[in-house]
N, C-alpha and C positions, 0 to 999 in steps of 0.2 A: 657434790661436796667440794668446797672451797678450801683455799688457804690464806693465812695472814702471809703478807710478804714482807710488810714493816708496821713499827708500832711507835709512837712518838707523844710527847706532851711538851707542855711548857707551863711554868709555874706564874709567869706573867701575861698579861692580856697584850698579845701580839698576833700577828697574822699568822705566822708559821710556827711551827713545833720542832722541837728538837728528836732526832731519831733516838731510840733507848733499844737497849737489848731485850727488855719485857718491860710491860706495864701491869700495875695491879689493878684489876677493877674493883670498885667497893659498892656492895649492894646498896641500890636506891640514892647513890651520890653520883659516881662516874669514875674518873681516872684519879687515882692517888696522886696528889702533887700537881695536877694539873688545874688553871686558873677557873676553868668551868666546872669544877667538882663542887657538888652541893646539892641539897633538897631543893633549893629555890634557885631562879633564873639567875645567871651570873653574866650574861652577854650584856653590856653596858646600855644598848638601846632597849632591852627589855626590862632592865632595872629602872630605867628613867619612867617607864610607862607604870610599873607595877611591881616593886621588890619582891613581893610575895607570891609571885607566880610560881607553880611547880616547875622545875627544871626537867624539861622534855628533850633537851639537848646535853645530856651529860656524855654522850660518846658520840663522836662524828666518824664515819667511815666513808673511804672512797675507793671505788674499784680501780686497781692498776691500769685497766684496759683505757681507761681516761686518758691517763698519761700517754699511751701510745696515740690513742686517735689524735692528741693534740700535737703530737711531736713534730709535725711539718712545719709548725707555726712558734712552738714555744718548748722550753727546756724546763720540765716540773720534775722535782724528786720527790719522793715520799715525805709526808709532813709538811711540806712547803705551803700546800693549800689549807693547812690548818686540821688537818685529821688526826685523829688519835690511831685509828687501824687502817692500814692500806691492806685492800683484799684482792684476790684473783680467782676467777673461775666462777664467779656468783654475779648474776645480773641485778645487783643492789636495788636499781632504780624501778625494777619492774615487780619487786616485792610488794606485797599488800601490807597495809598497817597493821599492827600486832603481830608481825612475823617474827619468831624468836631466832636467833643466831646463838647456837652452842658452839662456843669456841674454846679450843684446846680441851683441858681436861674438866673445868668445872664452870666456866664463866657462860652467862646467858646475857644477851642484849636484845631487848624488845623495841623493834623499829616503831618510831613515832611520827616520822615523816620526812621530808626532803629538806637538804639545806638549800636556803634560799641566800644565793650570793649576794654580798655588798659591794659598794664602790671599792672597798678596800681592794679588791681582786685585780683592778685595773691598775693600782698603785705598785702592785707586786709585778705584773707584767702587762703593759698596755694591749689592751684589745681582748685581755681573757675573758672579761665579764661577757661580751659577745660571743666568745667561743664556746661559754660553758651554759649558754642559754640559747634555745632553739625552739621553733614552733612545729606542731603537728599539723597535718593536712586539715584540721579545723580551725587551726589559728591559735589554739590552745599553747600556752608557754611550757616547755620542757626544760626542766632543771636538772642539769649533770653533775652538779658539783657534790655529789654524795648525799648520805642518808644520816639521820640524828635517831638516837636511841636511848634508851635508860637501861641502867643494869639491873636485871632481876635476880642473878646470882653472881657474886663476886668470885674473882680467881686471877691468876697470872695469866697473861697473854703475850706471847713471843713470835717473832717470824717463824714460819714454818708449821704453826699451830693448824690443825684441821678446823674447819667451819661446817657445821650441819645447819641447813636451814627447815625450820619447822613452821610450816603455814599454819595460820589461825582456821578457826572454824569458818565455813562459809555463812554469809556472803562475804566476799573480800572487798576490802574498801581500797581503793588506790591511794598510794602516798600523794600528799599534798605538801605544800611549803610550810614549815614550822618555825 
């Protein structure tokens, strides 16, 4: 069982999000009051390709452990990498597609894929892109900048809320960039 350590949102399209005391997840839409809330895609580059795509990136989650891993070279606080929910105690990157995170009393987020960091991350702190990308022994790219999901059930999410991981039926599919 994991925990929420911080929640954030931003009504404007910018790299970082503002820390909140709580956020409201809306079923099928995302975070109420966040620029990425909606049924269809809200990321500018994706809108340019096809504005009618379903929004599979309604909620962005990052594991707090990443900040500790990077703290020898970078100073990163929750929300600064654009995540809505900062977690602790869950290996988010290792979870399969369609894993459901039951957060707090009612909210449920279904994982859709890995965040694929863009060049804006280097504008935030030089060299950060390289730090959140790695390669495994086979040469495949490892993306560490969090996971994306859709809201299956709405509800309030606040720091301190518990997170229960519910795995999908097998066979499990590895998360990939989305």
